[in-house]
C-alpha positions as CSV (number, residue, x, y, z in Angstrom):
1,M,-24.3,-23.6,26.0
2,I,-22.9,-25.4,23.0
3,D,-24.3,-28.8,21.8
4,S,-22.4,-32.0,22.0
5,G,-21.2,-31.8,18.4
6,L,-19.6,-28.4,19.0
7,E,-18.1,-29.6,22.3
8,S,-16.4,-32.4,20.3
9,I,-15.1,-29.8,17.8
10,W,-13.9,-27.6,20.6
11,R,-12.0,-30.5,22.2
12,A,-10.4,-31.5,18.9
13,I,-9.3,-27.9,18.3
14,R,-7.8,-27.6,21.8
15,E,-6.0,-30.8,21.3
16,D,-4.6,-29.7,17.9
17,V,-3.6,-26.2,19.1
18,R,-2.1,-27.2,22.5
19,V,-1.1,-30.8,22.4
20,Q,-0.5,-32.4,18.9
21,Q,3.2,-31.5,18.6
22,S,3.6,-34.0,15.8
23,N,1.1,-32.3,13.5
24,P,0.3,-28.8,14.8
25,L,-2.0,-26.3,13.1
26,S,-0.2,-23.8,10.9
27,G,0.5,-20.5,12.5
28,S,0.1,-18.7,9.2
29,D,-3.3,-20.4,8.6
30,L,-4.5,-19.4,12.1
31,A,-3.3,-15.8,11.5
32,A,-5.3,-15.6,8.3
33,F,-8.4,-17.0,10.0
34,V,-8.1,-14.5,12.9
35,A,-7.5,-11.6,10.6
36,A,-10.6,-12.5,8.4
37,F,-12.7,-13.0,11.6
38,E,-11.8,-9.6,12.9
39,A,-12.0,-7.7,9.6
40,S,-15.2,-9.5,8.4
41,S,-13.7,-9.8,4.9
42,M,-10.9,-11.5,3.1
43,R,-9.8,-8.2,1.6
44,G,-9.5,-6.6,5.0
45,A,-7.5,-9.6,6.3
46,A,-5.2,-9.3,3.2
47,D,-4.5,-5.6,4.0
48,V,-3.8,-6.4,7.7
49,L,-1.4,-9.3,6.8
50,D,0.2,-7.6,3.7
51,L,-0.9,-10.5,1.5
52,T,-3.0,-10.9,-1.5
53,Q,-6.7,-11.8,-1.0
54,S,-6.2,-15.1,-2.8
55,A,-3.4,-16.0,-0.4
56,V,-5.5,-15.3,2.7
57,T,-8.4,-17.4,1.2
58,K,-6.1,-20.3,0.5
59,R,-4.8,-20.3,4.1
60,V,-8.3,-20.2,5.6
61,L,-9.4,-23.0,3.3
62,A,-6.4,-25.1,4.3
63,L,-7.3,-24.6,8.0
64,E,-10.9,-25.6,7.3
65,R,-9.7,-28.8,5.5
66,R,-7.3,-29.5,8.3
67,L,-10.1,-29.3,10.9
68,G,-12.8,-30.8,8.8
69,V,-15.3,-28.0,9.6
70,A,-16.3,-24.7,8.0
71,L,-15.1,-21.7,10.1
72,L,-16.3,-18.8,8.0
73,E,-19.4,-18.2,5.8
74,R,-18.7,-16.3,2.6
75,G,-21.2,-14.0,0.9
76,R,-21.7,-10.5,-0.5
77,F,-21.6,-9.3,3.1
78,G,-18.0,-10.4,3.3
79,V,-17.4,-13.2,5.8
80,R,-18.9,-14.1,9.2
81,P,-17.9,-16.9,11.6
82,T,-19.8,-20.1,11.9
83,E,-20.4,-21.5,15.4
84,A,-17.2,-23.6,15.0
85,G,-15.4,-20.4,14.0
86,R,-16.5,-18.6,17.1
87,V,-15.3,-21.5,19.2
88,L,-11.9,-21.5,17.5
89,Y,-11.3,-17.7,17.6
90,P,-10.2,-17.3,21.2
91,E,-8.1,-20.4,21.1
92,A,-6.4,-19.2,17.9
93,K,-5.7,-15.8,19.4
94,Q,-4.1,-17.5,22.4
95,A,-2.0,-19.8,20.2
96,L,-0.8,-16.9,18.0
97,A,0.1,-14.8,21.1
98,A,2.2,-17.8,22.4
99,L,3.9,-18.1,19.0
100,R,4.8,-14.4,19.0
101,E,6.2,-14.6,22.5
102,A,8.3,-17.5,21.6
103,E,9.6,-15.8,18.5
104,E,10.3,-12.6,20.3
105,A,12.2,-14.4,23.1
106,L,14.3,-16.3,20.6
107,A,14.9,-13.1,18.5
108,D,16.0,-11.1,21.5
109,H,18.4,-13.9,22.5
110,R,19.8,-14.3,19.0
111,L,20.3,-10.5,18.5
112,H,21.9,-9.9,21.9
113,A,24.2,-12.9,21.5
114,G,25.5,-11.9,18.1
115,E,26.2,-9.0,15.8
116,S,23.0,-9.2,13.9
117,L,21.0,-6.1,12.7
118,A,17.3,-6.7,11.8
119,L,15.9,-4.0,9.5
120,A,12.7,-3.5,7.6
121,A,12.5,-1.0,4.8
122,S,9.9,0.2,2.3
123,H,10.6,-0.5,-1.3
124,T,12.2,2.8,-2.5
125,I,14.5,3.0,0.5
126,G,15.3,-0.7,0.7
127,E,16.1,-1.1,-3.0
128,Y,17.8,2.2,-3.9
129,L,19.2,3.8,-0.7
130,L,19.7,1.3,2.1
131,P,22.3,-0.9,0.4
132,G,24.6,2.1,0.1
133,W,24.0,3.2,3.7
134,L,24.8,-0.2,5.0
135,A,28.0,-0.3,3.0
136,G,29.0,2.9,4.6
137,F,28.1,1.7,8.1
138,R,30.0,-1.6,7.6
139,A,33.2,0.3,7.1
140,T,32.9,1.3,10.8
141,A,31.4,-2.0,12.0
142,P,32.6,-4.8,9.7
143,T,31.4,-7.7,12.0
144,V,27.7,-6.6,11.8
145,H,25.5,-8.8,9.7
146,A,22.4,-7.0,8.5
147,Q,19.1,-8.7,7.6
148,V,16.7,-6.6,5.6
149,A,13.0,-7.2,4.9
150,I,11.6,-5.1,2.1
151,V,7.9,-4.5,2.5
152,N,5.6,-1.5,2.2
153,S,5.5,1.1,4.9
154,A,2.6,-0.4,6.7
155,G,4.5,-3.7,6.8
156,V,7.6,-1.9,8.2
157,L,5.6,-0.6,11.1
158,A,4.0,-4.0,11.7
159,A,7.5,-5.6,11.8
160,L,8.6,-3.0,14.4
161,R,5.6,-3.7,16.6
162,A,6.1,-7.5,16.3
163,R,9.8,-7.0,17.1
164,R,10.8,-8.6,13.8
165,A,12.8,-5.5,13.1
166,E,14.8,-3.1,15.3
167,I,14.9,-0.2,12.9
168,G,12.5,0.6,10.1
169,F,12.5,2.9,7.1
170,V,9.2,4.3,5.8
171,E,8.1,6.6,3.0
172,G,4.3,6.9,3.3
173,L,1.8,8.9,5.4
174,D,1.3,6.3,8.2
175,P,1.0,7.9,11.6
176,L,4.3,7.5,13.6
177,D,3.0,8.4,17.0
178,G,5.1,7.1,19.8
179,L,8.1,6.3,17.6
180,D,11.5,7.9,17.4
181,V,11.9,9.4,13.9
182,V,14.8,10.6,11.9
183,T,14.2,12.1,8.4
184,V,17.1,10.6,6.5
185,R,16.3,12.0,3.1
186,H,13.7,13.9,1.0
187,D,12.5,12.4,-2.2
188,E,10.2,13.5,-5.1
189,V,7.5,11.4,-6.8
190,A,7.3,12.1,-10.5
191,V,5.2,11.2,-13.5
192,V,7.2,8.5,-15.3
193,V,6.6,7.5,-19.0
194,A,8.5,5.5,-21.6
195,A,10.9,7.5,-23.8
196,G,8.6,7.0,-26.8
197,H,5.5,8.3,-25.0
198,R,3.9,11.5,-26.2
199,W,4.5,13.1,-22.8
200,A,8.2,12.3,-22.8
201,R,9.3,15.7,-24.3
202,R,6.9,17.8,-22.2
203,R,8.4,20.2,-19.7
204,S,5.5,19.7,-17.3
205,L,2.0,18.4,-17.0
206,R,-1.2,19.6,-15.4
207,A,-2.6,17.2,-12.8
208,A,-5.9,16.9,-14.7
209,E,-4.1,15.5,-17.8
210,L,-3.3,12.3,-15.9
211,L,-7.0,11.4,-16.2
212,R,-6.5,10.9,-20.0
213,E,-3.9,8.1,-19.8
214,P,-3.8,4.6,-18.2
215,Y,-2.3,4.7,-14.8
216,V,0.2,1.8,-14.0
217,A,0.3,1.8,-10.2
218,R,2.0,0.1,-7.3
219,E,-0.2,-2.0,-4.9
220,A,-2.7,-0.3,-2.7
221,G,-0.5,-0.3,0.4
222,S,2.5,1.4,-1.3
223,G,3.8,4.5,0.4
224,T,4.7,6.0,-3.0
225,R,1.1,5.5,-4.2
226,I,-0.4,6.9,-1.0
227,V,1.7,10.1,-1.1
228,A,0.9,10.7,-4.8
229,A,-2.8,10.0,-4.3
230,A,-3.0,12.4,-1.3
231,A,-1.3,15.3,-3.2
232,L,-3.5,14.8,-6.2
233,A,-6.7,14.6,-4.1
234,A,-5.8,18.0,-2.6
235,V,-6.2,19.5,-6.1
236,G,-9.3,17.5,-6.9
237,V,-7.8,14.8,-9.1
238,E,-8.3,11.1,-8.4
239,V,-6.5,8.7,-10.8
240,R,-7.7,5.1,-10.8
241,P,-5.2,2.4,-11.7
242,G,-5.6,0.5,-14.9
243,L,-3.0,-1.9,-13.7
244,E,-1.7,-2.6,-10.2
245,L,1.7,-4.3,-9.7
246,A,3.5,-5.3,-6.5
247,S,7.0,-3.9,-7.3
248,T,8.5,-0.8,-8.8
249,E,10.5,-2.9,-11.2
250,S,7.3,-4.4,-12.6
251,V,5.8,-0.9,-13.0
252,K,8.8,0.3,-14.9
253,R,8.7,-2.7,-17.3
254,A,5.0,-2.3,-17.9
255,L,5.4,1.3,-18.9
256,G,7.1,0.1,-22.1
257,S,3.6,-0.8,-23.3
258,G,2.1,2.6,-22.5
259,G,0.5,4.6,-19.7
260,F,2.2,6.5,-16.9
261,G,3.5,5.7,-13.4
262,L,3.9,7.8,-10.3
263,L,7.3,6.7,-9.0
264,S,10.2,8.0,-6.9
265,R,12.9,9.8,-9.0
266,L,15.4,7.6,-7.1
267,A,13.8,4.5,-8.6
268,V,14.3,5.7,-12.2
269,E,17.7,7.4,-12.2
270,T,19.3,4.5,-14.1
271,E,16.6,4.3,-16.7
272,E,16.7,8.1,-17.2
273,R,20.4,8.0,-17.8
274,G,19.9,5.1,-20.2
275,G,17.2,6.9,-22.1
276,T,14.4,4.3,-21.6
277,L,12.2,6.3,-19.2
278,R,11.5,10.0,-18.7
279,T,10.2,11.8,-15.6
280,V,7.8,14.8,-16.1
281,P,7.1,17.2,-13.2
282,L,3.5,18.2,-12.4
283,R,2.9,21.9,-12.8
284,D,2.5,23.7,-9.5
285,L,2.2,20.4,-7.6
286,P,5.6,19.2,-6.3
287,L,5.2,15.6,-4.9
288,R,7.9,15.8,-2.3
289,R,8.0,13.5,0.7
290,A,10.2,12.7,3.7
291,L,12.0,9.3,3.9
292,R,12.3,8.4,7.6
293,A,14.0,5.9,9.9
294,V,11.9,4.8,12.9
295,R,12.4,2.9,16.1
296,D,10.4,2.0,19.1
297,P,11.8,4.0,22.1
298,R,10.3,1.6,24.6
299,R,12.5,-1.2,23.3
300,R,16.2,-1.4,24.3
301,L,18.1,-1.9,21.1
302,P,20.9,-4.5,20.8
303,R,24.3,-3.0,20.4
304,P,24.6,-3.2,16.6
305,A,21.2,-1.6,16.1
306,E,22.0,1.2,18.6
307,R,25.3,1.8,16.7
308,F,23.5,2.0,13.3
309,W,20.8,4.3,14.7
310,R,23.5,6.7,16.0
311,W,25.4,6.4,12.7
312,L,22.3,7.4,10.7
313,G,21.8,10.5,12.9
314,E,25.4,11.5,13.0
315,R,26.0,11.1,9.2
316,A,22.7,12.9,8.5
317,E,23.8,15.9,10.7
318,E,27.2,16.0,9.0
319,E,25.5,16.1,5.6
320,E,23.2,18.9,6.8
321,R,26.1,21.0,8.0
322,G,28.0,20.3,4.7
323,S,30.9,18.7,6.5
324,A,30.5,15.1,5.5
325,P,33.5,13.6,3.7
326,A,33.1,13.9,0.0
327,A,33.6,10.1,-0.3
328,A,30.4,9.5,1.6
329,G,28.2,11.0,-1.1
330,A,24.5,10.4,-1.6
331,A,25.0,6.7,-1.9
332,T,26.4,6.1,1.6
333,A,24.8,8.7,3.8
334,P,21.3,10.1,4.4
335,R,20.6,13.7,3.6
336,S,18.3,16.5,4.8
337,P,17.8,15.2,8.3
338,T,15.5,16.1,11.1
339,S,14.9,14.2,14.3
340,S,11.7,14.0,16.3
341,R,9.5,11.7,18.3
342,G,6.1,10.7,17.0
343,S,6.1,13.1,14.0
344,C,4.1,12.7,10.8
């Protein structure tokens, strides 16, 4: 049983969530609260939502101000719900589920009604490969309008599950069980330094040498960072970031002040040609990875997405056989393909 004060809170919450159309609770604030409730920490909620910890905290505080009641207790233990938080949690889950259903229904209607193509891509693929692939695809389907969300690999898979994306592109080590997978290209992660760095003229480095220099890293959820960390851990080396940045471009700019990065060679091709950055291979430790396109086989794709999925596979097969038109090149078609279901 809950006392009369909590009953009043419960009634107010239900009225806000279900009835007050003129001033409803924020879906993003509710999502932050639910994630923190389930993870028992703001950091865990931030990882789930692909946000910064401060952003999650601000959203929970905004919800508490809106309701006029504390929902979570903070401490060294992380966070735990107050009585009011426990009352709100099932209602918030129900409200978020209703919002997702509404969004999915509208998205399906919009995508089936038009020539839209909803994609989600990890940073390396989305910034350095996908624009060229889409240009090649649009030559065969000029009426298709692509919308691309660029997030880390975990965010790509979340977008697929939430039906915000029809096809995703990932570069990390996340499990892909139950998904259709096409390996669209292979990539190499390399040590990257500024042209004036003392390593710039080295032919190679031992992995242990990385411990002697500051590491400028991508954020914790980055597929590039995860692949590099796993390979280094296999030889007993753990590099700790001296600086974490949310984008590859930020890492490249920061390297001008010293230190090293672990980045895709694709991401630094322009800087290498311009002479501002250098890549240095690790001796006896090739950091190769597969770049993959993924889709949910349980979902019937709209016509534009189905065409693009076939295009990716067909062009990849042509490249593998060496019969793709020369004009396609690396910029407009994937390379080194393999297809599977649930591999990784």
